[in-house]
N, C-alpha and C positions, 0 to 999 in steps of 0.2 A: 597403798597405791593411791594415786589421784582417782578422782571419779571418772575422768576422761584421760585417756591416754594420750602422752606428749607427742606432737607432731613433728617437732623438730628435735634432731639428735645432733649433738656436738660430740665428734669423735677424735680422740688423739690417735696420732698415727707414728706407728714404729717401723722396725726393719724386719720383723720376723718373717714376712712373706718371702723377702729376698734371702736373708740369712738366719738360720741355716736352711730354709725350706727348699726354694726353687734353687738356690746356689748348688744344693746337693744333687739335684738331677743332672743326669746325661742322657743325651738321647741314646747312645749305644748300650747302656744298661738297662733301659726300659723294655720289658716284653709287652706292655700296655701300650698300644699305638697312641692313646690319648696323653699320657705322660710323656711319650717320646716327643710329641707334637709341641708340648708345651714347654719341654726341655729346649728344644729347637728355637722356639719363639723367645725364649729368656736369654739363650747364648746371643742372638741376634738383636737383643735389645728392642724387640718390637712390642712396645707395651700395649698397644690396641690388641694385638694379636695374643698377647700373654692373658689379657682380660677375657678375651672371648674363649681361651681354652681352658681357663680356670672353671668356666661354665660346665665343662665336662666332668668336674670333680666335686663329689659331694660337700656342700659349704661347711659342713662341720668337721671336716677330716682337718687335721692338724696342718697339713700343706697348704691350705688356702690362707693360713695366717691368722693372728689374732684379731684383725679388725673383721673381716668376713666372718670368722667363727663367732664372735661375741654378736655382731648385728643379727646375724641368723638366729640365734638362740634368744635376742631380746625379742625379735618379732614372735617367733614360735611360742615364748612365754607369755605373750599378750601385754608385753610391758611398754610398747610404743607402737605409735602408727607408721606405715611405711609413706612417708611424705617429704619432709626436707632433711637434707644429710649435709653437715658442715665437717669436712675433713681437714683436721689441722696437723701440719706436717712440719717436719724440721728443716732448717735453712741448709741443706745439703743436696748434692747430686742424687744420693739413693732416695732423700725425701720427696723431692721432686718426681723421681721416676715412679716411685711406689704410689704416690698421689695420681698420677696419670693412670696406673693400672686400676686402682680402685675407684676412681671416678668412672671410668669407662665400664667397669663390672657392675657397680650399682645402679648407673643409668640404664644399663641394659635391663635391671631388675625393676625398674620403674621408679626409683627415687631420683628427686631434684637435688642436684648434688652442686654444692659450691666448695672450692679448695682454697686453703689460706696458709701461706707460708709464713712461719712465725720467725721473724727476722733476729739472726743471732743464736737461734736455737741449734747449737751445733756442737758436738764434743770433742772437736780439734781446737777448740778456744776456750779453755775452762773459764777465763775471766770474762769474755763476752757472755758465755753461756749464763753466768751467775749473776753479773750485773745488768744484762739487757734481756738476752734470751727469755729466762723465767719470767721477767717483767713483762715482756711483750707478749708471753703465752697468756698471762692474766689479763692483760689489756683486750688480747682478740677474744678471750672467753666472755669477758664481760660485755662487750660489744655486741656478740653474737647472742648472748641471752637477751640483753636488751630489745635486739630486733624481734626476737621470738616471742616477745610478751613478758619476760621475765619471771614466769610463774610456773610452778610444777604442774600445772595443767597443760601447758604450752611445750615445755622444754626438758629434756634429761641430757646427762653427759655419759658416755661412754667411754671411761677412762682405762680401757684395757692396754691400748697399744702405746707405745713410746718409752722414753727414759723413766727410771723410778721417781726422780725428781718432778718430771713432767706429770707422771700420774698423781704425785702428792697435790701438786697446784690445782689440777683438775679436781681432786677431791675436796680440797679446803675451799675452792671457790662455790662448789656446789652445795657445800654444807652451810656456807655463810649464807649464800642467797635463798636457801630452802628449795634447791632444784635437786631431783633425785640423780643421784650418781650411781653407775653400774661399772663392775669389774669382773672380767673372767679369767680366773688363773689357769695357765695352761695345763695344770695337773688335775684340775677338778672340772665336772661336767655343769655344775651349778652356776648361775650369775648371783655374785655377791652384790647385794645392795648397800649403799653408805646413806642410812637415813640423815635428814638436816639435824643441824645441832639444836637441842631443846631449848636453848637460851637465845635472848634477842639483846644485842648490845646497844649502848646509848650511841646516837647519832649525832648528837649535839657537838662533839669535837669536830667531826668531820665538817659539818655544816658551816661553823664559824670560821674555819681553816680551809673551806672548799676552793678558795682562790689559789691559795699555794698549791694545793694538790692538784688543781687542773693545771696549773703551769707545770709543776714538777712531772705529771702525769704523761707529757707529750715525749714522743721518740726522742732518745738521746738528750733528754733535758738535763741540764746542770747548770745551776743558777747561782749567783753569789749569796752567801750568807747574809751579807748586810741588807739586802732586799727584804728579807723577811724578819729581821731581827725583832721588829715590835709585835709580830704575829706569834713568835716562838713560844711553844710550850714544851716543858720537859717530856711529857707523854710522846712527844713526836721523834724522841731518841731511837725508838725501836722500830720506827717506820721509815726514818728518812737518814741516809748515810751522808757523812761529811767527808769531803775529799780535798786535798790540798792541791791547788794550781797556783804556781808562782807565789807560794808564801801565803796565800789568802784561801779562806774556807768557802767551798763550794758545797750545794746541797744536790742530792739525787736520791729518788725514791729506791728504798730498798723492794726486793720482791714481796715482802709482806706487806709494805707501804703501798704497792700497786694493788694488791689483793684487797686491802683496806680501802682504797679509793674507789675501786671498781664496784666493791660490794656496796658501800654506802651511797654512791652515786645512783646507782641501780635500784636500791631501796627508797630512795629520795624521789626519784622520777615517779614511783608508783603511789606514793602518797602526798606529793608536795600540794595538790589541791587542797588539802585539809590543812596545810602548814602556812598558808599564804593569807595575807590581810584582804580585807574587802578592796573591790575595785574603786577607784578614785571617780567621783561624778566629773560631770562635763566642767562644772564651775571650779572644781580643785585642780584640773589638769592646767598647767601653765607652760608657757614658752621657757625652755631652759636658758641661761644666761652665763655669759662669760664675764669675770671681773677684767678690769683694764691692766693687763699684763703685757702688752705688745707680743701678740702670739706670731705675727708674720704670717707666713704660708701656712702654719698649722692650724690656724684660726678657723678655717672652713671644715676640715676633717673633725675637729674637736667637737665643733658646735652641731655637726651633722650626727657624730655618734651619741651625744648626751641627748639630741631630741628623738633620734630612733629609739634609744632605750625608754624614754619617756612614752612614746607612742606605742611601743609594743608590749611592755608590762603594764598590766591594767591596775595595779595598786601604787605605780610610780606617779607622783604629782608633778616633780619637775626637779632638776638638778642645777646646780651651780657651782663653778670652779672656786677653789680655795688655795690653790698652789700651782705655780708654773716655773719649770727650769728648762730652758732652751738646751742644755747641754748634759743633761742627766739621764740616761738610758733607765728604763724600769721594765717590769713586767706587767702586762695588762691583766687586771683582775679586780674584783670587788672583795672588802674586807670589813670586818666590824673595827669601828674607831671609838675612842671614849665619847665622841660626839653622835655616834650612829652609824650609818652605811656610808663607807667612802669608796668611791670608785678610782682605780688608777688607769690611765690610757697612755699608751707610749708607741712611738713607731720605731724605737731602737736607738734614737738619738736625743729626743726630747720627751719630757714628762709632764703630764698635768694631772692633778689630783681635784676630786670634785665630790661635793656631797649629794647624796641621793635622798630625797625627801619623798616619804611614802605615806600611806593612810594610817600608820600605827606609831605610836610611841612605845609599844611595849617591848622591853628589851628581851622578853622571851620568845617574842615572833621573829627578831631580826636575825637570828642565825639562819632560820629558814628562808627569809628574803634574800640572804646573801648567797646561799646555797643555789636559790632558783636564779638569781642574776648570774652567776658564774656558770651555770647550766645553759643559760640563754647565750651568754658571752662565746662558750665554747662552740655552740652550733653557729653562731655568727661569724667567728673566725674561720671556720670550716668552708663557709660560703663566700667569705670575703676576705682572702689571704693577703691584705695589703700591710699588715704590720707584724 
């Protein structure tokens, strides 16, 4: 157990509270007035009232559902602090309703609660569930872990509720990132801990290809294979699926690939300060420049982007363009090339490629540089959604 108890709990949400628990209650069959009132509130779909009425039931009773049972026992066993609770629920009407009940219930108990609908995590569409729902779950888990500090001292996962595949993803994410994962089986009283994996995986594969993983890690991303041909490594075959669209190969992350991406991105963010070259001196910093290619209206955004990169990343000395195509759409990212670090910038109709000059020529340091640049790009694109 960590020296300090986690203050943020990520909790997967299932449907046991409604099915079979509350759906089996009828007001007429209840001799207990509290249960009769709970049955009436459920029948009326008054979710706030359901949450209030649940407080008249002992929280360890099975009727309260997997989430309330398990969170109560995690607190009782001293495994977590009562602070922040994130509820990750399925993309269904029942999922949204149960999230409303649980949010109201736990907020009354003193938790700071946030709810997160996991897009496409629904059992009425197996294709969407497999290709997008589980990927989105890994993505949301990774983002919430990063926000919480990404360490076992700060964060834990309660994987008790939800589909079996959902629980498996939560366990794998936690183990890969060294975050404690807990599970309460309905037939046992004890909380079952899943310890972190005792091995650490080499991150260099992800760092060098981080641009591709950042692009494919976006919601509903499906990109032409040709854009990544130069970066392709046969080891990506288990992480990235190929799909045929109009006779052409396209790429999209598999669920395993999403976990791989979220895991190594979170790890890199924790250690990147040790992986980056020294800052450039004032004399080494130069204005970025554009070769004479006739960029037209694209010249201003290209120049602005390269200069912003130079100004905001301490180790970048300057950038200069090496390629321009006014009619070629591309995926904006950074990658390793035979000449060093290459940037690709596109608005979806034109494309420019440029060299990124840094304070190091050590090829062993460049994968970390590429990963940091792609992480910076990800945050920049979120705040500047123009391309």
